[in-house]
C-alpha positions, 0 to 999 in steps of 0.5 A, spaced: 152 099 084 150 106 086 144 105 082 141 099 085 143 103 091 138 108 088 133 103 087 134 099 093 131 106 096 125 107 092 123 100 093 124 101 101 120 107 100 114 104 097 115 105 089 117 102 083 120 106 077 117 102 072 122 105 067 129 104 069 134 105 062 139 109 061 136 116 059 133 115 066 139 114 069 144 121 070 152 121 072 154 127 076 161 128 077 165 133 082 169 133 088 173 127 085 166 123 085 162 120 081 154 119 082 148 116 078 141 118 080 135 116 077 130 121 074 123 121 071 118 117 076 112 119 071 110 113 071 112 109 078 108 105 082 106 106 089 106 099 092 102 101 097 095 102 096 093 107 101 098 113 099 093 115 095 085 117 098 083 115 091 084 109 087 089 111 082 091 108 075 097 110 071 094 108 064 090 102 062 090 097 058 096 102 055 102 101 054 107 105 058 114 104 059 120 102 054 119 096 051 127 095 050 127 095 058 120 093 061 119 086 064 114 081 061 109 082 067 110 089 065 108 089 057 103 084 058 097 088 058 093 083 062 098 082 068 096 088 073 101 086 080 107 090 077 112 089 083 119 090 085 122 086 081 120 089 075 125 093 076 129 088 077 128 085 070 130 092 068 136 093 072 139 086 069 137 088 062 142 094 064 147 090 066 147 085 060 148 091 056 154 094 060 157 087 059 156 086 052 154 093 049 149 089 046 141 090 047 137 085 050 133 084 042 140 085 039 138 086 031 131 088 033 128 095 031 121 096 036 120 103 032 117 099 027 113 094 031 106 094 034 104 094 040 102 086 040 108 085 035 113 088 041 109 084 047 110 078 043 117 079 041 118 080 049 114 075 052 116 069 047 123 071 043 129 067 046 134 071 050 142 069 049 146 069 055 151 075 055 157 070 053 153 068 048 152 074 044 159 075 044 160 069 039 155 072 035 157 079 034 162 081 029 170 080 030 170 088 029 165 090 033 168 085 039 175 087 039 172 094 040 167 092 046 173 089 049 178 094 048 172 099 051 173 094 057 180 094 058 180 087 056 181 082 049 175 078 046 178 072 050 178 075 057 172 078 056 168 072 054 171 068 059 170 073 065 162 074 063 162 066 062 159 063 068 157 066 074 156 073 070 152 070 065 148 066 071 146 072 075 144 077 069 139 071 066 136 070 073 136 078 073 131 077 067 129 071 067 121 072 064 118 067 071 119 073 076 118 068 081 125 065 079 128 072 079 132 075 084 126 077 090 130 083 092 135 088 089 138 086 096 140 079 093 142 081 086 147 086 088 150 080 093 151 077 088 155 082 085 159 083 090 161 076 091 162 074 083 166 082 082 170 082 088 167 089 090 167 093 097 162 098 097 160 103 102 152 103 104 148 108 107 141 108 111 138 110 116 135 102 119 139 097 120 134 091 118 137 091 111 144 093 114 145 087 116 145 082 110 149 088 106 155 090 110 161 086 113 162 091 118 158 097 121 159 104 122 154 108 126 154 115 126 150 119 132 150 126 131 155 128 126 161 122 129 162 115 129 160 112 136 161 105 134 164 101 129 165 093 129 163 087 124 156 086 123 155 080 126 159 083 133 154 089 132 148 086 131 149 081 137 153 085 143 151 093 140 156 098 146 153 105 144 147 107 146 145 110 139 146 103 137 142 099 141 135 104 140 137 103 132 136 095 133 129 096 137 127 101 132 128 095 127 119 092 127 118 086 129 114 081 124 109 080 129 103 084 131 102 082 138 109 084 140 113 091 142 120 092 143 121 097 149 123 105 146 130 107 148 130 114 150 138 118 149 
């Protein structure tokens, strides 16, 4: 979930990473906490065309990224409009591997293939659901996979089959219009399915509204308001909370919110 948080933060800043994979996720441990960090934005894409004074292309008609984690639209050299859903696909591949210890293209060695072969496999090869691939790996490997997750083969298959299968397959759908449209949507589905609780920290309340059951507002290093999400958004009490709510952009250029001075 923290990796999703990091990707969401990048998307909010108008950046698509385009190379999310295990080797680009570092995990630091200290003071009793574990914090994943996403690195290597070398082939990242700015969503705002005005982010650069001149037109910039990472590469043209070249394969940029890691094929096993690249979305179909990224590996399809005819597609130029890669957006945030490409990163969602990569997150889905990571989740697939976390659940099964198998790659999305199990048994295929991309290092021995040419670009055209890799492209054809990513665009056309049938992808099995996580629960299905578990039934096809050897028993020894299945036992090891289940043991690493403190489970049994039967229990692991039961836990994955159903909603987790659906979540993963939706995230890695070849048709990006059928994928999760935002990282928020993926996180909410995972939260509901896995019964997760997590702390989500943000500067803007527009995203928090759709992510949290309870919201705490901090001002000058102190919590000045704590309330259920619906209550806080409909009846804010502290002046800083009201100022944050007024700062949420209105999707109408003809309307303006009043400015509050603290």
